[in-house]
PDB file with SEQRES, HELIX, SHEET and CRYST1 records, atoms N, CA, C and O in Angstrom:
SEQRES   1 A   83  UNK UNK UNK UNK UNK UNK UNK UNK UNK UNK UNK UNK UNK          
SEQRES   2 A   83  UNK UNK UNK UNK UNK UNK UNK UNK UNK UNK UNK UNK UNK          
SEQRES   3 A   83  UNK UNK UNK UNK UNK UNK UNK UNK UNK UNK UNK UNK UNK          
SEQRES   4 A   83  UNK UNK UNK UNK UNK UNK UNK UNK UNK UNK UNK UNK UNK          
SEQRES   5 A   83  UNK UNK UNK UNK UNK UNK UNK UNK UNK UNK UNK UNK UNK          
SEQRES   6 A   83  UNK UNK UNK UNK UNK UNK UNK UNK UNK UNK UNK UNK UNK          
SEQRES   7 A   83  UNK UNK UNK UNK UNK                                          
HELIX    1 AA1 UNK A    5  UNK A   11  1                                   7    
HELIX    2 AA2 UNK A   17  UNK A   20  5                                   4    
HELIX    3 AA3 UNK A   25  UNK A   74  1                                  50    
HELIX    4 AA4 UNK A   78  UNK A   81  1                                   4    
CRYST1    1.000    1.000    1.000  90.00  90.00  90.00 P 1           1          
ATOM      1  N   UNK A   1     -37.027 103.212-118.086  1.00  0.00           N  
ATOM      2  CA  UNK A   1     -35.671 102.810-118.243  1.00  0.00           C  
ATOM      3  C   UNK A   1     -34.798 104.058-118.377  1.00  0.00           C  
ATOM      4  O   UNK A   1     -34.938 104.811-119.341  1.00  0.00           O  
ATOM      5  N   UNK A   2     -33.924 104.274-117.446  1.00  0.00           N  
ATOM      6  CA  UNK A   2     -33.048 105.434-117.395  1.00  0.00           C  
ATOM      7  C   UNK A   2     -31.667 105.025-117.904  1.00  0.00           C  
ATOM      8  O   UNK A   2     -31.057 104.092-117.383  1.00  0.00           O  
ATOM      9  N   UNK A   3     -31.176 105.736-118.936  1.00  0.00           N  
ATOM     10  CA  UNK A   3     -29.892 105.408-119.552  1.00  0.00           C  
ATOM     11  C   UNK A   3     -28.928 106.565-119.279  1.00  0.00           C  
ATOM     12  O   UNK A   3     -29.290 107.734-119.409  1.00  0.00           O  
ATOM     13  N   UNK A   4     -27.716 106.225-118.904  1.00  0.00           N  
ATOM     14  CA  UNK A   4     -26.749 107.270-118.605  1.00  0.00           C  
ATOM     15  C   UNK A   4     -26.117 107.819-119.888  1.00  0.00           C  
ATOM     16  O   UNK A   4     -26.207 107.218-120.959  1.00  0.00           O  
ATOM     17  N   UNK A   5     -25.482 108.966-119.739  1.00  0.00           N  
ATOM     18  CA  UNK A   5     -24.818 109.608-120.862  1.00  0.00           C  
ATOM     19  C   UNK A   5     -23.702 108.733-121.418  1.00  0.00           C  
ATOM     20  O   UNK A   5     -23.537 108.633-122.634  1.00  0.00           O  
ATOM     21  N   UNK A   6     -22.942 108.103-120.540  1.00  0.00           N  
ATOM     22  CA  UNK A   6     -21.833 107.248-120.980  1.00  0.00           C  
ATOM     23  C   UNK A   6     -22.330 106.068-121.803  1.00  0.00           C  
ATOM     24  O   UNK A   6     -21.671 105.671-122.764  1.00  0.00           O  
ATOM     25  N   UNK A   7     -23.443 105.518-121.458  1.00  0.00           N  
ATOM     26  CA  UNK A   7     -23.997 104.396-122.211  1.00  0.00           C  
ATOM     27  C   UNK A   7     -24.388 104.849-123.623  1.00  0.00           C  
ATOM     28  O   UNK A   7     -24.098 104.161-124.602  1.00  0.00           O  
ATOM     29  N   UNK A   8     -25.038 105.991-123.719  1.00  0.00           N  
ATOM     30  CA  UNK A   8     -25.421 106.525-125.036  1.00  0.00           C  
ATOM     31  C   UNK A   8     -24.177 106.841-125.852  1.00  0.00           C  
ATOM     32  O   UNK A   8     -24.133 106.584-127.056  1.00  0.00           O  
ATOM     33  N   UNK A   9     -23.166 107.400-125.192  1.00  0.00           N  
ATOM     34  CA  UNK A   9     -21.916 107.740-125.871  1.00  0.00           C  
ATOM     35  C   UNK A   9     -21.258 106.496-126.456  1.00  0.00           C  
ATOM     36  O   UNK A   9     -20.730 106.542-127.567  1.00  0.00           O  
ATOM     37  N   UNK A  10     -21.281 105.416-125.741  1.00  0.00           N  
ATOM     38  CA  UNK A  10     -20.683 104.159-126.213  1.00  0.00           C  
ATOM     39  C   UNK A  10     -21.507 103.529-127.330  1.00  0.00           C  
ATOM     40  O   UNK A  10     -20.950 102.861-128.201  1.00  0.00           O  
ATOM     41  N   UNK A  11     -22.803 103.726-127.321  1.00  0.00           N  
ATOM     42  CA  UNK A  11     -23.641 103.185-128.392  1.00  0.00           C  
ATOM     43  C   UNK A  11     -23.262 103.781-129.741  1.00  0.00           C  
ATOM     44  O   UNK A  11     -23.324 103.091-130.759  1.00  0.00           O  
ATOM     45  N   UNK A  12     -22.875 105.039-129.763  1.00  0.00           N  
ATOM     46  CA  UNK A  12     -22.538 105.728-131.003  1.00  0.00           C  
ATOM     47  C   UNK A  12     -21.059 105.626-131.347  1.00  0.00           C  
ATOM     48  O   UNK A  12     -20.534 106.471-132.072  1.00  0.00           O  
ATOM     49  N   UNK A  13     -20.386 104.612-130.840  1.00  0.00           N  
ATOM     50  CA  UNK A  13     -19.011 104.341-131.230  1.00  0.00           C  
ATOM     51  C   UNK A  13     -17.967 105.084-130.427  1.00  0.00           C  
ATOM     52  O   UNK A  13     -16.790 105.046-130.785  1.00  0.00           O  
ATOM     53  N   UNK A  14     -18.341 105.743-129.380  1.00  0.00           N  
ATOM     54  CA  UNK A  14     -17.374 106.494-128.590  1.00  0.00           C  
ATOM     55  C   UNK A  14     -16.699 105.613-127.554  1.00  0.00           C  
ATOM     56  O   UNK A  14     -17.225 104.579-127.144  1.00  0.00           O  
ATOM     57  N   UNK A  15     -15.547 106.045-127.153  1.00  0.00           N  
ATOM     58  CA  UNK A  15     -14.842 105.358-126.078  1.00  0.00           C  
ATOM     59  C   UNK A  15     -15.107 106.115-124.792  1.00  0.00           C  
ATOM     60  O   UNK A  15     -15.782 107.144-124.790  1.00  0.00           O  
ATOM     61  N   UNK A  16     -14.579 105.607-123.720  1.00  0.00           N  
ATOM     62  CA  UNK A  16     -14.789 106.334-122.471  1.00  0.00           C  
ATOM     63  C   UNK A  16     -14.008 107.634-122.507  1.00  0.00           C  
ATOM     64  O   UNK A  16     -12.996 107.724-123.202  1.00  0.00           O  
ATOM     65  N   UNK A  17     -14.443 108.613-121.793  1.00  0.00           N  
ATOM     66  CA  UNK A  17     -13.846 109.937-121.826  1.00  0.00           C  
ATOM     67  C   UNK A  17     -12.421 109.905-121.271  1.00  0.00           C  
ATOM     68  O   UNK A  17     -11.567 110.649-121.753  1.00  0.00           O  
ATOM     69  N   UNK A  18     -12.152 109.095-120.309  1.00  0.00           N  
ATOM     70  CA  UNK A  18     -10.826 109.049-119.705  1.00  0.00           C  
ATOM     71  C   UNK A  18      -9.766 108.515-120.666  1.00  0.00           C  
ATOM     72  O   UNK A  18      -8.599 108.890-120.547  1.00  0.00           O  
ATOM     73  N   UNK A  19     -10.130 107.658-121.609  1.00  0.00           N  
ATOM     74  CA  UNK A  19      -9.135 107.104-122.522  1.00  0.00           C  
ATOM     75  C   UNK A  19      -8.705 108.104-123.601  1.00  0.00           C  
ATOM     76  O   UNK A  19      -7.711 107.864-124.287  1.00  0.00           O  
ATOM     77  N   UNK A  20      -9.414 109.196-123.767  1.00  0.00           N  
ATOM     78  CA  UNK A  20      -9.079 110.206-124.768  1.00  0.00           C  
ATOM     79  C   UNK A  20      -8.670 111.513-124.102  1.00  0.00           C  
ATOM     80  O   UNK A  20      -9.083 112.587-124.538  1.00  0.00           O  
ATOM     81  N   UNK A  21      -7.877 111.432-123.070  1.00  0.00           N  
ATOM     82  CA  UNK A  21      -7.522 112.626-122.311  1.00  0.00           C  
ATOM     83  C   UNK A  21      -6.549 113.531-123.055  1.00  0.00           C  
ATOM     84  O   UNK A  21      -6.577 114.745-122.853  1.00  0.00           O  
ATOM     85  N   UNK A  22      -5.682 112.978-123.916  1.00  0.00           N  
ATOM     86  CA  UNK A  22      -4.691 113.811-124.603  1.00  0.00           C  
ATOM     87  C   UNK A  22      -4.364 113.264-125.971  1.00  0.00           C  
ATOM     88  O   UNK A  22      -4.981 112.311-126.448  1.00  0.00           O  
ATOM     89  N   UNK A  23      -3.367 113.895-126.602  1.00  0.00           N  
ATOM     90  CA  UNK A  23      -2.934 113.459-127.920  1.00  0.00           C  
ATOM     91  C   UNK A  23      -1.898 112.352-127.780  1.00  0.00           C  
ATOM     92  O   UNK A  23      -1.097 112.340-126.845  1.00  0.00           O  
ATOM     93  N   UNK A  24      -1.932 111.440-128.716  1.00  0.00           N  
ATOM     94  CA  UNK A  24      -0.935 110.381-128.704  1.00  0.00           C  
ATOM     95  C   UNK A  24       0.300 110.860-129.461  1.00  0.00           C  
ATOM     96  O   UNK A  24       0.260 111.891-130.132  1.00  0.00           O  
ATOM     97  N   UNK A  25       1.371 110.130-129.355  1.00  0.00           N  
ATOM     98  CA  UNK A  25       2.605 110.483-130.037  1.00  0.00           C  
ATOM     99  C   UNK A  25       2.430 110.419-131.555  1.00  0.00           C  
ATOM    100  O   UNK A  25       2.972 111.252-132.281  1.00  0.00           O  
ATOM    101  N   UNK A  26       1.689 109.451-132.020  1.00  0.00           N  
ATOM    102  CA  UNK A  26       1.445 109.309-133.466  1.00  0.00           C  
ATOM    103  C   UNK A  26       0.669 110.510-133.998  1.00  0.00           C  
ATOM    104  O   UNK A  26       1.002 111.039-135.059  1.00  0.00           O  
ATOM    105  N   UNK A  27      -0.341 110.938-133.289  1.00  0.00           N  
ATOM    106  CA  UNK A  27      -1.126 112.096-133.717  1.00  0.00           C  
ATOM    107  C   UNK A  27      -0.257 113.354-133.757  1.00  0.00           C  
ATOM    108  O   UNK A  27      -0.362 114.155-134.685  1.00  0.00           O  
ATOM    109  N   UNK A  28       0.584 113.520-132.769  1.00  0.00           N  
ATOM    110  CA  UNK A  28       1.460 114.687-132.719  1.00  0.00           C  
ATOM    111  C   UNK A  28       2.468 114.661-133.857  1.00  0.00           C  
ATOM    112  O   UNK A  28       2.692 115.683-134.505  1.00  0.00           O  
ATOM    113  N   UNK A  29       3.076 113.515-134.111  1.00  0.00           N  
ATOM    114  CA  UNK A  29       4.040 113.410-135.210  1.00  0.00           C  
ATOM    115  C   UNK A  29       3.376 113.618-136.561  1.00  0.00           C  
ATOM    116  O   UNK A  29       3.955 114.242-137.450  1.00  0.00           O  
ATOM    117  N   UNK A  30       2.170 113.100-136.718  1.00  0.00           N  
ATOM    118  CA  UNK A  30       1.431 113.286-137.973  1.00  0.00           C  
ATOM    119  C   UNK A  30       1.129 114.764-138.197  1.00  0.00           C  
ATOM    120  O   UNK A  30       1.280 115.270-139.309  1.00  0.00           O  
ATOM    121  N   UNK A  31       0.708 115.446-137.154  1.00  0.00           N  
ATOM    122  CA  UNK A  31       0.439 116.884-137.282  1.00  0.00           C  
ATOM    123  C   UNK A  31       1.709 117.649-137.621  1.00  0.00           C  
ATOM    124  O   UNK A  31       1.675 118.588-138.417  1.00  0.00           O  
ATOM    125  N   UNK A  32       2.824 117.258-137.028  1.00  0.00           N  
ATOM    126  CA  UNK A  32       4.090 117.929-137.322  1.00  0.00           C  
ATOM    127  C   UNK A  32       4.514 117.706-138.768  1.00  0.00           C  
ATOM    128  O   UNK A  32       5.025 118.624-139.410  1.00  0.00           O  
ATOM    129  N   UNK A  33       4.311 116.506-139.284  1.00  0.00           N  
ATOM    130  CA  UNK A  33       4.673 116.211-140.677  1.00  0.00           C  
ATOM    131  C   UNK A  33       3.795 117.014-141.631  1.00  0.00           C  
ATOM    132  O   UNK A  33       4.285 117.548-142.626  1.00  0.00           O  
ATOM    133  N   UNK A  34       2.514 117.101-141.337  1.00  0.00           N  
ATOM    134  CA  UNK A  34       1.600 117.867-142.193  1.00  0.00           C  
ATOM    135  C   UNK A  34       1.990 119.343-142.190  1.00  0.00           C  
ATOM    136  O   UNK A  34       2.014 119.976-143.245  1.00  0.00           O  
ATOM    137  N   UNK A  35       2.293 119.895-141.026  1.00  0.00           N  
ATOM    138  CA  UNK A  35       2.726 121.290-140.949  1.00  0.00           C  
ATOM    139  C   UNK A  35       4.049 121.506-141.675  1.00  0.00           C  
ATOM    140  O   UNK A  35       4.235 122.525-142.340  1.00  0.00           O  
ATOM    141  N   UNK A  36       4.957 120.561-141.550  1.00  0.00           N  
ATOM    142  CA  UNK A  36       6.258 120.668-142.215  1.00  0.00           C  
ATOM    143  C   UNK A  36       6.102 120.668-143.727  1.00  0.00           C  
ATOM    144  O   UNK A  36       6.748 121.455-144.420  1.00  0.00           O  
ATOM    145  N   UNK A  37       5.253 119.796-144.240  1.00  0.00           N  
ATOM    146  CA  UNK A  37       5.013 119.758-145.689  1.00  0.00           C  
ATOM    147  C   UNK A  37       4.412 121.084-146.154  1.00  0.00           C  
ATOM    148  O   UNK A  37       4.794 121.603-147.203  1.00  0.00           O  
ATOM    149  N   UNK A  38       3.491 121.622-145.395  1.00  0.00           N  
ATOM    150  CA  UNK A  38       2.896 122.911-145.743  1.00  0.00           C  
ATOM    151  C   UNK A  38       3.910 124.038-145.725  1.00  0.00           C  
ATOM    152  O   UNK A  38       3.910 124.887-146.617  1.00  0.00           O  
ATOM    153  N   UNK A  39       4.773 124.057-144.723  1.00  0.00           N  
ATOM    154  CA  UNK A  39       5.779 125.109-144.635  1.00  0.00           C  
ATOM    155  C   UNK A  39       6.816 125.001-145.755  1.00  0.00           C  
ATOM    156  O   UNK A  39       7.246 126.019-146.298  1.00  0.00           O  
ATOM    157  N   UNK A  40       7.218 123.790-146.100  1.00  0.00           N  
ATOM    158  CA  UNK A  40       8.171 123.612-147.201  1.00  0.00           C  
ATOM    159  C   UNK A  40       7.547 124.095-148.509  1.00  0.00           C  
ATOM    160  O   UNK A  40       8.221 124.738-149.314  1.00  0.00           O  
ATOM    161  N   UNK A  41       6.291 123.796-148.723  1.00  0.00           N  
ATOM    162  CA  UNK A  41       5.600 124.286-149.919  1.00  0.00           C  
ATOM    163  C   UNK A  41       5.509 125.802-149.938  1.00  0.00           C  
ATOM    164  O   UNK A  41       5.683 126.426-150.985  1.00  0.00           O  
ATOM    165  N   UNK A  42       5.236 126.396-148.781  1.00  0.00           N  
ATOM    166  CA  UNK A  42       5.155 127.847-148.685  1.00  0.00           C  
ATOM    167  C   UNK A  42       6.512 128.493-148.955  1.00  0.00           C  
ATOM    168  O   UNK A  42       6.586 129.514-149.639  1.00  0.00           O  
ATOM    169  N   UNK A  43       7.566 127.919-148.435  1.00  0.00           N  
ATOM    170  CA  UNK A  43       8.911 128.453-148.695  1.00  0.00           C  
ATOM    171  C   UNK A  43       9.274 128.340-150.177  1.00  0.00           C  
ATOM    172  O   UNK A  43       9.937 129.221-150.724  1.00  0.00           O  
ATOM    173  N   UNK A  44       8.845 127.268-150.818  1.00  0.00           N  
ATOM    174  CA  UNK A  44       9.070 127.127-152.253  1.00  0.00           C  
ATOM    175  C   UNK A  44       8.350 128.215-153.045  1.00  0.00           C  
ATOM    176  O   UNK A  44       8.899 128.759-154.003  1.00  0.00           O  
ATOM    177  N   UNK A  45       7.129 128.526-152.644  1.00  0.00           N  
ATOM    178  CA  UNK A  45       6.378 129.587-153.319  1.00  0.00           C  
ATOM    179  C   UNK A  45       7.026 130.948-153.100  1.00  0.00           C  
ATOM    180  O   UNK A  45       7.061 131.777-154.010  1.00  0.00           O  
ATOM    181  N   UNK A  46       7.538 131.178-151.898  1.00  0.00           N  
ATOM    182  CA  UNK A  46       8.210 132.444-151.622  1.00  0.00           C  
ATOM    183  C   UNK A  46       9.470 132.565-152.471  1.00  0.00           C  
ATOM    184  O   UNK A  46       9.759 133.639-152.998  1.00  0.00           O  
ATOM    185  N   UNK A  47      10.221 131.475-152.610  1.00  0.00           N  
ATOM    186  CA  UNK A  47      11.437 131.488-153.427  1.00  0.00           C  
ATOM    187  C   UNK A  47      11.107 131.811-154.881  1.00  0.00           C  
ATOM    188  O   UNK A  47      11.788 132.627-155.503  1.00  0.00           O  
ATOM    189  N   UNK A  48      10.086 131.189-155.421  1.00  0.00           N  
ATOM    190  CA  UNK A  48       9.666 131.455-156.799  1.00  0.00           C  
ATOM    191  C   UNK A  48       9.238 132.912-156.955  1.00  0.00           C  
ATOM    192  O   UNK A  48       9.544 133.547-157.964  1.00  0.00           O  
ATOM    193  N   UNK A  49       8.541 133.431-155.972  1.00  0.00           N  
ATOM    194  CA  UNK A  49       8.086 134.825-156.014  1.00  0.00           C  
ATOM    195  C   UNK A  49       9.251 135.805-156.009  1.00  0.00           C  
ATOM    196  O   UNK A  49       9.236 136.795-156.740  1.00  0.00           O  
ATOM    197  N   UNK A  50      10.260 135.531-155.186  1.00  0.00           N  
ATOM    198  CA  UNK A  50      11.431 136.415-155.128  1.00  0.00           C  
ATOM    199  C   UNK A  50      12.181 136.389-156.464  1.00  0.00           C  
ATOM    200  O   UNK A  50      12.619 137.434-156.946  1.00  0.00           O  
ATOM    201  N   UNK A  51      12.332 135.205-157.063  1.00  0.00           N  
ATOM    202  CA  UNK A  51      13.012 135.104-158.358  1.00  0.00           C  
ATOM    203  C   UNK A  51      12.232 135.844-159.453  1.00  0.00           C  
ATOM    204  O   UNK A  51      12.827 136.526-160.288  1.00  0.00           O  
ATOM    205  N   UNK A  52      10.918 135.709-159.447  1.00  0.00           N  
ATOM    206  CA  UNK A  52      10.099 136.396-160.443  1.00  0.00           C  
ATOM    207  C   UNK A  52      10.169 137.902-160.253  1.00  0.00           C  
ATOM    208  O   UNK A  52      10.190 138.651-161.231  1.00  0.00           O  
ATOM    209  N   UNK A  53      10.206 138.344-159.028  1.00  0.00           N  
ATOM    210  CA  UNK A  53      10.301 139.779-158.747  1.00  0.00           C  
ATOM    211  C   UNK A  53      11.638 140.340-159.217  1.00  0.00           C  
ATOM    212  O   UNK A  53      11.678 141.428-159.792  1.00  0.00           O  
ATOM    213  N   UNK A  54      12.728 139.623-158.985  1.00  0.00           N  
ATOM    214  CA  UNK A  54      14.041 140.079-159.433  1.00  0.00           C  
ATOM    215  C   UNK A  54      14.099 140.127-160.957  1.00  0.00           C  
ATOM    216  O   UNK A  54      14.654 141.067-161.527  1.00  0.00           O  
ATOM    217  N   UNK A  55      13.533 139.127-161.613  1.00  0.00           N  
ATOM    218  CA  UNK A  55      13.512 139.103-163.073  1.00  0.00           C  
ATOM    219  C   UNK A  55      12.695 140.277-163.625  1.00  0.00           C  
ATOM    220  O   UNK A  55      13.098 140.917-164.596  1.00  0.00           O  
ATOM    221  N   UNK A  56      11.574 140.548-163.016  1.00  0.00           N  
ATOM    222  CA  UNK A  56      10.730 141.660-163.455  1.00  0.00           C  
ATOM    223  C   UNK A  56      11.439 142.994-163.250  1.00  0.00           C  
ATOM    224  O   UNK A  56      11.354 143.887-164.092  1.00  0.00           O  
ATOM    225  N   UNK A  57      12.145 143.124-162.115  1.00  0.00           N  
ATOM    226  CA  UNK A  57      12.879 144.359-161.831  1.00  0.00           C  
ATOM    227  C   UNK A  57      13.989 144.577-162.870  1.00  0.00           C  
ATOM    228  O   UNK A  57      14.194 145.702-163.325  1.00  0.00           O  
ATOM    229  N   UNK A  58      14.693 143.525-163.239  1.00  0.00           N  
ATOM    230  CA  UNK A  58      15.753 143.643-164.249  1.00  0.00           C  
ATOM    231  C   UNK A  58      15.166 143.993-165.613  1.00  0.00           C  
ATOM    232  O   UNK A  58      15.720 144.824-166.332  1.00  0.00           O  
ATOM    233  N   UNK A  59      14.058 143.368-165.968  1.00  0.00           N  
ATOM    234  CA  UNK A  59      13.411 143.661-167.256  1.00  0.00           C  
ATOM    235  C   UNK A  59      12.919 145.108-167.291  1.00  0.00           C  
ATOM    236  O   UNK A  59      13.017 145.773-168.322  1.00  0.00           O  
ATOM    237  N   UNK A  60      12.394 145.590-166.173  1.00  0.00           N  
ATOM    238  CA  UNK A  60      11.917 146.969-166.102  1.00  0.00           C  
ATOM    239  C   UNK A  60      13.079 147.955-166.268  1.00  0.00           C  
ATOM    240  O   UNK A  60      12.936 148.979-166.937  1.00  0.00           O  
ATOM    241  N   UNK A  61      14.231 147.643-165.658  1.00  0.00           N  
ATOM    242  CA  UNK A  61      15.409 148.500-165.813  1.00  0.00           C  
ATOM    243  C   UNK A  61      15.899 148.522-167.246  1.00  0.00           C  
ATOM    244  O   UNK A  61      16.264 149.580-167.759  1.00  0.00           O  
ATOM    245  N   UNK A  62      15.912 147.369-167.901  1.00  0.00           N  
ATOM    246  CA  UNK A  62      16.356 147.296-169.296  1.00  0.00           C  
ATOM    247  C   UNK A  62      15.400 148.051-170.211  1.00  0.00           C  
ATOM    248  O   UNK A  62      15.839 148.732-171.138  1.00  0.00           O  
ATOM    249  N   UNK A  63      14.123 147.940-169.964  1.00  0.00           N  
ATOM    250  CA  UNK A  63      13.133 148.652-170.774  1.00  0.00           C  
ATOM    251  C   UNK A  63      13.271 150.162-170.604  1.00  0.00           C  
ATOM    252  O   UNK A  63      13.176 150.920-171.569  1.00  0.00           O  
ATOM    253  N   UNK A  64      13.494 150.582-169.370  1.00  0.00           N  
ATOM    254  CA  UNK A  64      13.681 152.008-169.101  1.00  0.00           C  
ATOM    255  C   UNK A  64      14.929 152.543-169.789  1.00  0.00           C  
ATOM    256  O   UNK A  64      14.907 153.640-170.347  1.00  0.00           O  
ATOM    257  N   UNK A  65      16.011 151.783-169.756  1.00  0.00           N  
ATOM    258  CA  UNK A  65      17.248 152.198-170.421  1.00  0.00           C  
ATOM    259  C   UNK A  65      17.055 152.279-171.939  1.00  0.00           C  
ATOM    260  O   UNK A  65      17.516 153.228-172.574  1.00  0.00           O  
ATOM    261  N   UNK A  66      16.380 151.291-172.516  1.00  0.00           N  
ATOM    262  CA  UNK A  66      16.129 151.303-173.958  1.00  0.00           C  
ATOM    263  C   UNK A  66      15.250 152.486-174.346  1.00  0.00           C  
ATOM    264  O   UNK A  66      15.482 153.117-175.377  1.00  0.00           O  
ATOM    265  N   UNK A  67      14.251 152.791-173.538  1.00  0.00           N  
ATOM    266  CA  UNK A  67      13.373 153.925-173.819  1.00  0.00           C  
ATOM    267  C   UNK A  67      14.160 155.236-173.761  1.00  0.00           C  
ATOM    268  O   UNK A  67      13.943 156.124-174.586  1.00  0.00           O  
ATOM    269  N   UNK A  68      15.064 155.362-172.800  1.00  0.00           N  
ATOM    270  CA  UNK A  68      15.886 156.568-172.673  1.00  0.00           C  
ATOM    271  C   UNK A  68      16.809 156.732-173.881  1.00  0.00           C  
ATOM    272  O   UNK A  68      16.978 157.843-174.383  1.00  0.00           O  
ATOM    273  N   UNK A  69      17.405 155.638-174.349  1.00  0.00           N  
ATOM    274  CA  UNK A  69      18.279 155.699-175.528  1.00  0.00           C  
ATOM    275  C   UNK A  69      17.491 156.101-176.768  1.00  0.00           C  
ATOM    276  O   UNK A  69      17.966 156.899-177.576  1.00  0.00           O  
ATOM    277  N   UNK A  70      16.299 155.555-176.918  1.00  0.00           N  
ATOM    278  CA  UNK A  70      15.459 155.901-178.073  1.00  0.00           C  
ATOM    279  C   UNK A  70      15.056 157.365-178.024  1.00  0.00           C  
ATOM    280  O   UNK A  70      15.042 158.036-179.056  1.00  0.00           O  
ATOM    281  N   UNK A  71      14.727 157.872-176.833  1.00  0.00           N  
ATOM    282  CA  UNK A  71      14.361 159.284-176.704  1.00  0.00           C  
ATOM    283  C   UNK A  71      15.544 160.185-177.053  1.00  0.00           C  
ATOM    284  O   UNK A  71      15.372 161.219-177.698  1.00  0.00           O  
ATOM    285  N   UNK A  72      16.740 159.791-176.625  1.00  0.00           N  
ATOM    286  CA  UNK A  72      17.924 160.573-176.968  1.00  0.00           C  
ATOM    287  C   UNK A  72      18.198 160.514-178.469  1.00  0.00           C  
ATOM    288  O   UNK A  72      18.614 161.511-179.058  1.00  0.00           O  
ATOM    289  N   UNK A  73      17.971 159.362-179.092  1.00  0.00           N  
ATOM    290  CA  UNK A  73      18.205 159.223-180.529  1.00  0.00           C  
ATOM    291  C   UNK A  73      17.220 160.061-181.321  1.00  0.00           C  
ATOM    292  O   UNK A  73      17.563 160.548-182.398  1.00  0.00           O  
ATOM    293  N   UNK A  74      16.018 160.242-180.827  1.00  0.00           N  
ATOM    294  CA  UNK A  74      15.014 161.039-181.554  1.00  0.00           C  
ATOM    295  C   UNK A  74      15.335 162.526-181.520  1.00  0.00           C  
ATOM    296  O   UNK A  74      14.841 163.281-182.358  1.00  0.00           O  
ATOM    297  N   UNK A  75      16.148 162.956-180.575  1.00  0.00           N  
ATOM    298  CA  UNK A  75      16.488 164.386-180.508  1.00  0.00           C  
ATOM    299  C   UNK A  75      17.565 164.767-181.521  1.00  0.00           C  
ATOM    300  O   UNK A  75      17.780 165.954-181.767  1.00  0.00           O  
ATOM    301  N   UNK A  76      18.247 163.784-182.112  1.00  0.00           N  
ATOM    302  CA  UNK A  76      19.298 164.066-183.104  1.00  0.00           C  
ATOM    303  C   UNK A  76      18.629 164.426-184.436  1.00  0.00           C  
ATOM    304  O   UNK A  76      17.766 163.688-184.911  1.00  0.00           O  
ATOM    305  N   UNK A  77      19.011 165.527-185.027  1.00  0.00           N  
ATOM    306  CA  UNK A  77      18.433 165.882-186.330  1.00  0.00           C  
ATOM    307  C   UNK A  77      18.783 164.841-187.407  1.00  0.00           C  
ATOM    308  O   UNK A  77      19.832 164.199-187.357  1.00  0.00           O  
ATOM    309  N   UNK A  78      17.890 164.699-188.358  1.00  0.00           N  
ATOM    310  CA  UNK A  78      18.076 163.679-189.401  1.00  0.00           C  
ATOM    311  C   UNK A  78      19.297 163.957-190.250  1.00  0.00           C  
ATOM    312  O   UNK A  78      19.932 163.019-190.734  1.00  0.00           O  
ATOM    313  N   UNK A  79      19.641 165.208-190.444  1.00  0.00           N  
ATOM    314  CA  UNK A  79      20.808 165.564-191.276  1.00  0.00           C  
ATOM    315  C   UNK A  79      22.090 165.084-190.643  1.00  0.00           C  
ATOM    316  O   UNK A  79      23.045 164.800-191.366  1.00  0.00           O  
ATOM    317  N   UNK A  80      22.163 164.977-189.326  1.00  0.00           N  
ATOM    318  CA  UNK A  80      23.370 164.506-188.655  1.00  0.00           C  
ATOM    319  C   UNK A  80      23.482 162.987-188.654  1.00  0.00           C  
ATOM    320  O   UNK A  80      24.570 162.444-188.460  1.00  0.00           O  
ATOM    321  N   UNK A  81      22.375 162.306-188.866  1.00  0.00           N  
ATOM    322  CA  UNK A  81      22.374 160.838-188.822  1.00  0.00           C  
ATOM    323  C   UNK A  81      22.955 160.269-190.104  1.00  0.00           C  
ATOM    324  O   UNK A  81      23.692 159.284-190.061  1.00  0.00           O  
ATOM    325  N   UNK A  82      22.631 160.886-191.273  1.00  0.00           N  
ATOM    326  CA  UNK A  82      23.112 160.396-192.570  1.00  0.00           C  
ATOM    327  C   UNK A  82      24.533 160.925-192.773  1.00  0.00           C  
ATOM    328  O   UNK A  82      24.766 162.122-192.605  1.00  0.00           O  
ATOM    329  N   UNK A  83      25.488 160.061-193.129  1.00  0.00           N  
ATOM    330  CA  UNK A  83      26.874 160.532-193.343  1.00  0.00           C  
ATOM    331  C   UNK A  83      27.057 161.315-194.607  1.00  0.00           C  
ATOM    332  O   UNK A  83      28.165 161.764-194.901  1.00  0.00           O  
TER     333      UNK A  83                                                      
END                                                                             
């Protein structure tokens, strides 16, 4: 008994090869929605990262300024500090 490839393919739940030649509109729209959700999430993460970076940069500048003021204050002799 000789069985063709198409017969075996159909036994395992497959359809004919010609009916699956391309993507359907639903599959394409679903893929676009999934990609869109991923990109929106990625843009949200980038926005959070930029805000955190700006906050860190401002904190670093403030810390540097405070350190410079403290260093300048330490150079003043103690006799000049007390009135």
